[in-house]
C-alpha positions in Angstrom: 100.1 -94.1 49.9 97.8 -91.7 51.7 99.4 -88.5 53.0 97.7 -86.0 55.3 98.6 -82.3 54.8 97.3 -80.0 57.5 97.1 -76.4 56.3 97.2 -77.8 52.8 95.5 -74.8 51.1 98.1 -72.4 52.5 101.0 -71.0 50.5 103.6 -73.7 51.2 101.0 -76.4 51.9 99.3 -76.1 48.5 102.6 -76.3 46.6 103.5 -79.4 48.6 100.2 -81.0 47.8 101.0 -80.5 44.1 104.5 -82.0 44.5 103.0 -85.0 46.4 100.3 -85.6 43.7 102.9 -85.2 41.0 104.7 -88.2 42.6 101.5 -90.3 42.7 100.6 -89.9 46.4 96.9 -89.7 47.5 96.5 -86.5 49.5 94.1 -85.6 52.3 93.9 -81.9 53.2 92.8 -80.5 56.5 92.4 -76.7 56.6 90.2 -74.3 58.6 90.3 -71.7 55.8 91.3 -69.0 58.3 94.2 -67.9 56.1 93.4 -69.6 52.8 90.7 -70.1 50.2 88.8 -72.9 48.5 90.0 -71.4 45.1 93.4 -72.9 45.9 91.8 -76.3 45.6 90.7 -75.5 42.1 94.3 -74.4 41.3 95.7 -77.6 42.6 93.2 -79.6 40.5 94.1 -77.6 37.3 97.8 -78.2 37.8 97.7 -81.9 38.6 94.3 -83.0 37.1 93.5 -84.6 40.5 91.4 -83.1 43.3 92.8 -84.0 46.7 90.2 -84.9 49.4 89.5 -81.8 51.4 88.0 -81.6 55.0 87.4 -78.2 56.6 88.6 -78.8 60.2 90.2 -76.7 63.0 92.9 -78.9 64.6 91.9 -77.3 68.0 88.6 -79.2 67.8 89.6 -82.4 69.5 86.5 -84.4 68.9 86.3 -83.6 65.2 90.0 -84.4 64.9 89.6 -87.8 66.6 86.6 -88.5 64.4 88.7 -87.8 61.3 91.5 -90.1 62.4 89.1 -92.8 63.3 88.0 -92.9 59.7 91.5 -92.6 58.2 93.7 -95.2 59.9 95.5 -95.9 56.7 97.5 -92.6 56.6 101.2 -93.3 55.9 102.5 -89.8 56.7 101.6 -86.3 57.9 103.0 -83.0 56.8 102.0 -80.4 59.3 101.7 -76.8 58.1 98.6 -75.6 59.9 99.7 -72.7 62.2 99.5 -68.9 62.5 102.6 -67.2 61.3 102.4 -63.4 61.6 105.2 -62.2 63.9 103.5 -58.8 64.8 100.2 -60.5 65.5 101.8 -63.0 67.7 103.3 -60.2 69.9 99.8 -58.6 70.2 98.0 -61.9 70.8 100.4 -64.5 72.2 97.7 -66.7 73.7 96.1 -67.2 70.2 99.5 -68.3 68.9 100.2 -70.7 71.8 96.8 -72.3 71.4 96.7 -72.5 67.6 100.3 -73.5 67.1 101.0 -75.7 70.1 97.7 -77.1 71.4 96.8 -78.1 67.9 100.1 -79.8 67.4 99.7 -81.7 70.6 96.2 -82.9 69.6 97.5 -84.0 66.2 100.3 -86.0 67.8 97.9 -87.6 70.2 96.1 -89.1 67.2 99.1 -89.8 65.1 100.7 -92.1 67.8 97.7 -94.4 67.5 98.2 -95.1 63.8 100.0 -98.1 62.4 102.3 -95.7 60.4 103.6 -92.7 62.5 105.6 -90.3 60.3 105.4 -86.5 60.5 107.2 -83.6 58.8 107.0 -80.4 60.9 107.0 -76.9 59.3 109.7 -75.2 61.4 111.7 -72.0 60.7 115.1 -70.4 60.7 113.7 -68.0 63.3 114.8 -70.6 65.9 118.4 -69.5 65.4 117.7 -65.8 66.0 120.8 -63.6 65.3 123.2 -66.4 64.5 126.8 -66.3 65.7 128.1 -67.6 62.4 127.1 -67.6 58.8 126.0 -69.6 57.0 123.8 -71.2 59.6 124.1 -74.9 60.2 121.7 -77.2 62.1 124.3 -77.3 65.0 123.9 -73.6 65.6 122.6 -72.8 69.0 118.9 -72.1 69.4 118.6 -68.5 70.7 115.8 -67.1 72.8 112.9 -66.4 70.5 112.2 -62.8 69.5 108.5 -63.3 69.2 105.7 -65.7 70.4 105.5 -67.0 66.8 109.2 -67.9 66.9 108.8 -69.4 70.3 106.0 -71.7 69.0 108.5 -73.1 66.4 111.1 -73.8 69.1 108.6 -75.4 71.5 106.9 -77.2 68.6 110.2 -78.9 67.8 110.6 -79.8 71.5 107.1 -81.3 71.7 107.8 -83.5 68.8 111.3 -84.5 70.0 109.9 -85.4 73.5 107.0 -87.4 71.9 109.4 -89.3 69.7 111.4 -90.2 72.8 108.3 -91.6 74.4 107.0 -93.4 71.3 109.4 -95.6 69.5 107.3 -95.9 66.4 107.0 -92.2 65.9 109.5 -90.7 63.4 109.7 -87.0 62.6 111.7 -84.5 60.6 111.6 -80.7 61.3 112.4 -78.6 58.2 113.7 -75.2 59.2 112.7 -73.0 56.3 114.5 -69.8 55.4 112.4 -67.4 53.2 110.0 -69.1 50.8 109.0 -67.0 47.8 107.5 -67.4 44.3 104.6 -69.4 43.0 103.9 -72.4 40.8 105.1 -71.8 37.3 101.6 -72.2 35.9 100.5 -69.2 38.1 97.5 -71.4 39.2 98.6 -71.2 42.9 100.8 -68.7 44.8 101.0 -66.6 47.9 97.7 -65.1 49.0 98.4 -62.8 52.0 95.3 -61.6 53.8 95.5 -57.9 54.6 99.0 -56.3 54.7 101.7 -58.7 53.6 104.2 -59.7 56.3 106.9 -60.8 53.8 109.0 -58.8 51.3 108.1 -60.4 47.9 104.3 -60.0 48.1 104.9 -56.4 49.2 107.1 -55.9 46.1 104.6 -57.5 43.7 101.6 -55.6 45.2 103.5 -52.4 44.9 104.5 -53.1 41.3 100.9 -53.9 40.3 99.6 -50.8 41.9 97.8 -52.3 44.9 100.2 -50.4 47.2 101.7 -46.9 46.6 105.3 -47.7 47.7 107.4 -50.4 49.3 109.1 -49.6 52.6 112.6 -50.8 53.1 113.2 -51.1 56.8 116.6 -49.7 57.5 119.7 -49.0 55.4 122.2 -48.8 58.3 122.8 -52.5 58.9 126.4 -53.8 58.8 126.0 -55.3 55.3 127.4 -54.3 51.9 124.5 -52.1 51.0 123.1 -51.5 54.5 120.0 -53.6 54.1 119.1 -56.9 55.7 120.2 -60.2 54.1 118.0 -63.3 53.8 118.0 -66.6 52.0 115.2 -66.7 49.5 114.0 -70.2 48.3 111.5 -71.0 45.6 108.4 -72.5 47.1 108.5 -75.4 44.7 112.0 -76.3 45.8 110.8 -76.2 49.4 107.7 -78.3 48.5 110.0 -80.9 46.9 112.1 -81.0 50.0 109.0 -82.1 52.0 108.4 -85.0 49.6 112.1 -86.1 49.9 112.0 -85.8 53.7 108.8 -87.8 54.0 110.1 -90.5 51.8 113.2 -90.7 54.1 110.8 -91.3 57.1 108.6 -93.8 55.3 111.5 -95.9 54.0 113.1 -95.9 57.5 116.5 -94.6 56.2 117.3 -92.9 59.5 118.3 -94.6 62.7 117.1 -91.5 64.6 113.5 -90.8 65.5 113.8 -87.1 65.2 116.0 -85.1 62.7 116.2 -81.4 61.7 117.3 -80.0 58.3 117.7 -76.5 57.0 116.0 -75.8 53.7 117.4 -72.8 51.9 119.7 -72.0 49.0 122.8 -71.0 51.0 122.8 -67.7 49.1 122.2 -64.5 51.0 120.4 -61.6 49.2 119.9 -58.1 50.5 116.6 -56.3 50.3 118.0 -54.0 47.7 119.4 -56.9 45.7 115.9 -58.5 45.7 114.4 -55.2 44.5 117.0 -55.0 41.7 116.4 -58.7 40.7 112.7 -58.1 40.6 113.0 -55.1 38.4 115.2 -57.2 36.0 112.8 -60.1 36.1 109.6 -58.1 35.6 110.8 -55.1 33.6 108.9 -52.9 36.2 110.5 -50.0 38.1 109.7 -50.3 41.8 108.6 -47.3 43.9 110.3 -47.7 47.3 111.6 -45.6 50.2 114.0 -46.2 53.1 112.3 -46.1 56.5 113.4 -46.8 60.1 114.5 -50.3 61.1 111.7 -52.7 62.1 112.0 -54.2 65.7 113.1 -57.9 65.8 114.8 -58.0 62.3 118.1 -59.9 62.4 120.9 -58.5 60.3 121.6 -61.6 58.1 120.4 -65.2 57.9 121.3 -67.7 55.2 121.5 -71.5 55.3 124.3 -74.0 55.4 122.5 -76.6 53.3 125.1 -79.4 53.3 123.1 -81.7 55.6 120.0 -81.6 53.4 122.2 -81.9 50.3 124.1 -85.0 51.6 121.6 -86.7 53.8 118.3 -86.1 51.8 120.0 -85.8 48.4 118.0 -82.6 48.0 119.3 -79.5 46.2 117.5 -76.3 45.2 116.8 -76.0 41.4 115.4 -72.5 40.9 117.2 -69.2 41.4 116.1 -65.9 42.8 115.2 -64.4 39.4 113.0 -67.5 38.5 111.2 -67.2 41.9 110.5 -63.5 41.3 109.3 -64.1 37.7 106.9 -66.7 39.0 105.7 -64.4 41.9 105.1 -61.6 39.4 103.2 -63.9 37.0 101.0 -65.0 39.9 100.4 -61.4 41.0 99.4 -60.3 37.5 96.9 -63.1 37.4 95.1 -61.8 40.5 94.1 -58.5 38.8 
């Protein structure tokens, strides 16, 4: 079966391409290389001994996208990662985010609903829950007003897909609401490649440990948590990648009676920033230089997943713990020197 992965050279996309090829799927990648590199393609090939078909394409280019789909009518499923994802940048440039994350999704769906097979996995986020009323967070938790244009694009993206499913009986979709993906492939051939200053904790940790950055800033130590720092649910990127494959297989085998479903993808374990630092020091043997600074606007206190729905309905469970994810992230960072 032929699977299209948009943004397939990005962090989560590339690991999902590996998981798909390991299961024997033929993969097509669309990526505009705005936040990725062709070197990732080499890494995928080294791991799987197969080179996926790659097309450099911006999904906002309607005519090029239509031309691509006219030549690939035999696609069995789409996994859609291609989107901008920096919260701060989205606040500074909201129109870029609404165009890149929502217009592009609309153009993709316009082409998808013309195919014989209409299955799509959408890359969503736990940001849709905001500061949740209850922990752990289940899929039935209310969707809160987004704290950034980026978060809003995930909420609206889900609505666009849900509305399109309601209008097109053949279209089937699953939105996976990620918690905090970290780590790298255990071969260290692919991993997280942040351009500029990292937006996420673990790349900041590994870059500080390797000497690319002088020190790590811990944003706030006065939160109402055990050690005063924020709590998040950190999931190994390969566990997340495998969740995409399982979800896609659910769609393609028509196991669900619903056209549109949502699933949380996390571990169900909350780890504070200081706990992650301690786990990294244990996994790497490195002492980390960090300092406590003021809180960062928009950070929720705590977010970790109720994973029962994914466990029971998809039959998916996470396999790799926090220490393994940090070991893999560190091995990847060391390989970049």
